[in-house]
Every structure is written in structure tokens, then in C-alpha cells.
N, CA, C and O atoms as a GROMACS GRO file, in nm:
protein
  184
    1UNK      N    1   0.092  -0.112   0.004
    1UNK     CA    2   0.008   0.012   0.001
    1UNK      C    3   0.094   0.122   0.001
    1UNK      O    4   0.184   0.138   0.083
    2UNK      N    5   0.066   0.203  -0.097
    2UNK     CA    6   0.148   0.340  -0.097
    2UNK      C    7   0.090   0.447  -0.001
    2UNK      O    8  -0.011   0.426   0.065
    3UNK      N    9   0.148   0.544   0.002
    3UNK     CA   10   0.102   0.650   0.094
    3UNK      C   11  -0.011   0.719   0.039
    3UNK      O   12  -0.090   0.772   0.117
    4UNK      N   13  -0.032   0.726  -0.104
    4UNK     CA   14  -0.145   0.790  -0.157
    4UNK      C   15  -0.288   0.712  -0.139
    4UNK      O   16  -0.397   0.763  -0.166
    5UNK      N   17  -0.272   0.585  -0.091
    5UNK     CA   18  -0.387   0.498  -0.063
    5UNK      C   19  -0.440   0.514   0.069
    5UNK      O   20  -0.534   0.443   0.106
    6UNK      N   21  -0.390   0.601   0.144
    6UNK     CA   22  -0.427   0.621   0.275
    6UNK      C   23  -0.510   0.767   0.300
    6UNK      O   24  -0.534   0.848   0.210
    7UNK      N   25  -0.541   0.780   0.423
    7UNK     CA   26  -0.619   0.904   0.444
    7UNK      C   27  -0.758   0.916   0.379
    7UNK      O   28  -0.842   0.826   0.389
    8UNK      N   29  -0.779   1.034   0.309
    8UNK     CA   30  -0.903   1.072   0.233
    8UNK      C   31  -0.934   0.958   0.124
    8UNK      O   32  -1.044   0.905   0.112
    9UNK      N   33  -0.825   0.929   0.050
    9UNK     CA   34  -0.848   0.849  -0.072
    9UNK      C   35  -0.826   0.695  -0.036
    9UNK      O   36  -0.730   0.629  -0.075
   10UNK      N   37  -0.922   0.652   0.040
   10UNK     CA   38  -0.914   0.499   0.092
   10UNK      C   39  -0.987   0.416  -0.017
   10UNK      O   40  -1.094   0.368   0.018
   11UNK      N   41  -0.945   0.393  -0.143
   11UNK     CA   42  -1.001   0.307  -0.221
   11UNK      C   43  -0.898   0.261  -0.321
   11UNK      O   44  -0.798   0.332  -0.339
   12UNK      N   45  -0.913   0.147  -0.389
   12UNK     CA   46  -0.820   0.066  -0.475
   12UNK      C   47  -0.813   0.161  -0.597
   12UNK      O   48  -0.910   0.210  -0.654
   13UNK      N   49  -0.680   0.181  -0.629
   13UNK     CA   50  -0.657   0.266  -0.750
   13UNK      C   51  -0.644   0.410  -0.712
   13UNK      O   52  -0.660   0.492  -0.803
   14UNK      N   53  -0.621   0.446  -0.609
   14UNK     CA   54  -0.612   0.592  -0.558
   14UNK      C   55  -0.490   0.640  -0.605
   14UNK      O   56  -0.480   0.761  -0.626
   15UNK      N   57  -0.377   0.551  -0.629
   15UNK     CA   58  -0.242   0.590  -0.653
   15UNK      C   59  -0.230   0.578  -0.803
   15UNK      O   60  -0.120   0.598  -0.854
   16UNK      N   61  -0.341   0.544  -0.883
   16UNK     CA   62  -0.308   0.527  -1.021
   16UNK      C   63  -0.283   0.659  -1.104
   16UNK      O   64  -0.335   0.762  -1.062
   17UNK      N   65  -0.213   0.660  -1.211
   17UNK     CA   66  -0.194   0.786  -1.275
   17UNK      C   67  -0.329   0.862  -1.318
   17UNK      O   68  -0.345   0.984  -1.315
   18UNK      N   69  -0.412   0.778  -1.355
   18UNK     CA   70  -0.548   0.849  -1.400
   18UNK      C   71  -0.610   0.924  -1.292
   18UNK      O   72  -0.658   1.036  -1.312
   19UNK      N   73  -0.612   0.865  -1.173
   19UNK     CA   74  -0.667   0.933  -1.061
   19UNK      C   75  -0.597   1.056  -1.012
   19UNK      O   76  -0.656   1.153  -0.963
   20UNK      N   77  -0.464   1.047  -1.030
   20UNK     CA   78  -0.386   1.164  -0.987
   20UNK      C   79  -0.417   1.280  -1.086
   20UNK      O   80  -0.440   1.394  -1.046
   21UNK      N   81  -0.418   1.242  -1.222
   21UNK     CA   82  -0.414   1.348  -1.317
   21UNK      C   83  -0.573   1.417  -1.306
   21UNK      O   84  -0.588   1.538  -1.321
   22UNK      N   85  -0.671   1.338  -1.281
   22UNK     CA   86  -0.804   1.388  -1.267
   22UNK      C   87  -0.817   1.480  -1.145
   22UNK      O   88  -0.884   1.583  -1.151
   23UNK      N   89  -0.754   1.444  -1.038
   23UNK     CA   90  -0.753   1.517  -0.914
   23UNK      C   91  -0.676   1.654  -0.930
   23UNK      O   92  -0.722   1.764  -0.898
   24UNK      N   93  -0.556   1.631  -0.984
   24UNK     CA   94  -0.476   1.767  -1.003
   24UNK      C   95  -0.546   1.862  -1.106
   24UNK      O   96  -0.534   1.984  -1.093
   25UNK      N   97  -0.621   1.805  -1.212
   25UNK     CA   98  -0.694   1.904  -1.296
   25UNK      C   99  -0.801   1.966  -1.230
   25UNK      O  100  -0.826   2.085  -1.249
   26UNK      N  101  -0.871   1.890  -1.147
   26UNK     CA  102  -0.987   1.957  -1.060
   26UNK      C  103  -0.922   2.059  -0.967
   26UNK      O  104  -0.963   2.175  -0.966
   27UNK      N  105  -0.830   2.024  -0.895
   27UNK     CA  106  -0.762   2.124  -0.800
   27UNK      C  107  -0.698   2.241  -0.864
   27UNK      O  108  -0.698   2.347  -0.803
   28UNK      N  109  -0.643   2.233  -0.979
   28UNK     CA  110  -0.576   2.344  -1.044
   28UNK      C  111  -0.685   2.432  -1.109
   28UNK      O  112  -0.680   2.555  -1.109
   29UNK      N  113  -0.786   2.357  -1.165
   29UNK     CA  114  -0.882   2.421  -1.230
   29UNK      C  115  -0.976   2.503  -1.129
   29UNK      O  116  -1.026   2.608  -1.171
   30UNK      N  117  -0.998   2.468  -1.021
   30UNK     CA  118  -1.064   2.530  -0.917
   30UNK      C  119  -0.980   2.670  -0.861
   30UNK      O  120  -1.030   2.780  -0.836
   31UNK      N  121  -0.861   2.636  -0.853
   31UNK     CA  122  -0.766   2.750  -0.811
   31UNK      C  123  -0.774   2.856  -0.916
   31UNK      O  124  -0.790   2.973  -0.882
   32UNK      N  125  -0.762   2.822  -1.048
   32UNK     CA  126  -0.775   2.915  -1.163
   32UNK      C  127  -0.901   2.987  -1.164
   32UNK      O  128  -0.904   3.109  -1.180
   33UNK      N  129  -1.002   2.918  -1.147
   33UNK     CA  130  -1.143   2.992  -1.142
   33UNK      C  131  -1.156   3.090  -1.033
   33UNK      O  132  -1.216   3.196  -1.050
   34UNK      N  133  -1.098   3.056  -0.916
   34UNK     CA  134  -1.107   3.143  -0.801
   34UNK      C  135  -1.014   3.261  -0.837
   34UNK      O  136  -1.061   3.372  -0.814
   35UNK      N  137  -0.898   3.255  -0.885
   35UNK     CA  138  -0.805   3.359  -0.907
   35UNK      C  139  -0.883   3.454  -1.020
   35UNK      O  140  -0.891   3.575  -0.997
   36UNK      N  141  -0.932   3.406  -1.124
   36UNK     CA  142  -1.013   3.483  -1.216
   36UNK      C  143  -1.121   3.553  -1.166
   36UNK      O  144  -1.145   3.666  -1.209
   37UNK      N  145  -1.199   3.495  -1.069
   37UNK     CA  146  -1.316   3.540  -1.029
   37UNK      C  147  -1.273   3.664  -0.928
   37UNK      O  148  -1.334   3.770  -0.927
   38UNK      N  149  -1.163   3.638  -0.845
   38UNK     CA  150  -1.110   3.759  -0.759
   38UNK      C  151  -1.059   3.858  -0.846
   38UNK      O  152  -1.101   3.970  -0.817
   39UNK      N  153  -0.985   3.855  -0.941
   39UNK     CA  154  -0.947   3.959  -1.038
   39UNK      C  155  -1.056   4.046  -1.096
   39UNK      O  156  -1.056   4.170  -1.101
   40UNK      N  157  -1.154   3.960  -1.143
   40UNK     CA  158  -1.273   4.045  -1.210
   40UNK      C  159  -1.349   4.104  -1.093
   40UNK      O  160  -1.393   4.218  -1.111
   41UNK      N  161  -1.370   4.051  -0.982
   41UNK     CA  162  -1.448   4.120  -0.875
   41UNK      C  163  -1.370   4.251  -0.828
   41UNK      O  164  -1.426   4.360  -0.818
   42UNK      N  165  -1.243   4.231  -0.803
   42UNK     CA  166  -1.151   4.346  -0.749
   42UNK      C  167  -1.122   4.459  -0.851
   42UNK      O  168  -1.109   4.575  -0.812
   43UNK      N  169  -1.114   4.426  -0.973
   43UNK     CA  170  -1.062   4.520  -1.055
   43UNK      C  171  -1.164   4.544  -1.187
   43UNK      O  172  -1.127   4.616  -1.279
   44UNK      N  173  -1.266   4.493  -1.189
   44UNK     CA  174  -1.374   4.497  -1.288
   44UNK      C  175  -1.297   4.491  -1.427
   44UNK      O  176  -1.284   4.584  -1.507
   45UNK      N  177  -1.248   4.365  -1.438
   45UNK     CA  178  -1.182   4.341  -1.569
   45UNK      C  179  -1.294   4.268  -1.668
   45UNK      O  180  -1.359   4.171  -1.631
   46UNK      N  181  -1.307   4.329  -1.793
   46UNK     CA  182  -1.410   4.284  -1.881
   46UNK      C  183  -1.552   4.322  -1.859
   46UNK      O  184  -1.640   4.282  -1.936
   0.00000   0.00000   0.00000
């Protein structure tokens, strides 16, 4: 059992490359959306 298969992600295949790619895309996409939203709210861009 690897370290990625513990904690929150307690399911088989949690350390597979596909699961890691999907998780990273969701996290980075969410951060990007929050940054764009903050810039548009603060500086009225567009």
C-alpha cells in the first residue's frame, strides 16, 4: 500500500496515474477559477 492510498483516498486505485491526473486537474482548475473570479471582482476586468 502506498502513501497515496491512505487518508481521504481510501480506495483501490487511488494511486493510479489516471486518478492523480483527474485530481490535479480539478484542483488546479478550481484555483484558476477562483483567481479569475477574484481579479474580475476586485478590478472589474471585462
